[in-house]
C-alpha positions, 0 to 999 in steps of 0.5 A: 516504458516511462513512468507517465506511460506506466501510470496511464496503463494502470489508470486504464486497467491495462495489462502490463507485460513484466519485461515491458516495465523491467527497466522502469521498475529497476530505475524506480526500485533503485531510487526507492531502495536508496531512500529506504536504506537511509530511512530504515537504517539510520535514526531520524526525527519525526520531521526527517521521517516525513521528509524522507517518506515524502521523497520516497513517494514523490509528494509531500505528506502531511505533518501529522503523518507518523511512521515507525521504520523500517518500511518497505516498498518495491516502487513507492511512486503510487502511494497517497497518504491523508492526514493523521495516518500512522504506519507501524514498523515492518510494513510492505507496500506493493503500490504499482496499482495505487494505494490510497490511504485516507485520514485517520488510518492506523496500520499495524506491524507487518501489514502487506498491501499488494496491488499486483497479480500475475496472470493465472494462465501459466503461459501468460504468467509474466502479464501483470494485472494491477488494481488499486487498494483504497483505505477509507477514513478512520480504518484500523488494519491489524498486524500481519494483515494482507490486503489484496489488489482491488480491495476497498476498506470502507470508513470506520472499519477494522481488519483483524490481525492476521486477516487476508482481505480479498473483498471490499470491507463494508463501513463500520465493520470488523473483518477477520480470517482467511479469507476475511469475513465480516464478524461484527458491525461497530455500533456508533 
């Protein structure tokens, strides 16, 4: 499978067989690991981090982008970053299904964004189901939170540290817990 074909399947919501994409994943993962190795284990200026992250995701990130390495991804080609985004250290993005981070987002330490699930049927476990994660404007994702496939975190919201988010988060709300639930709305 080629990268364009993979993106088409993901966009259409098609199931993907693990072995069907194995060679593509190995090729893309090799590319990503080379860049992450440089990014994560050598000192870089802010400008160099922006350049390396842009190479990693295959598109230019804005000069307002900030990242504190290390950063981890097993793919890297389906991450989309807005302006004034900050990603703290030790985050892990499984982005095959697409990660869309809008302007002004703050991502805490050790946050996991996962866009793939395996089929629940043990006889079909190799089948992957992808769904994008969308993070709205001015969202704050607390440390050690996990956001699962298909979730949209709407504008102005806060995901409390350590939460597992498996449903959409309303605008200007604070969610917390496992699974995350709305605990408060933010007064404007």
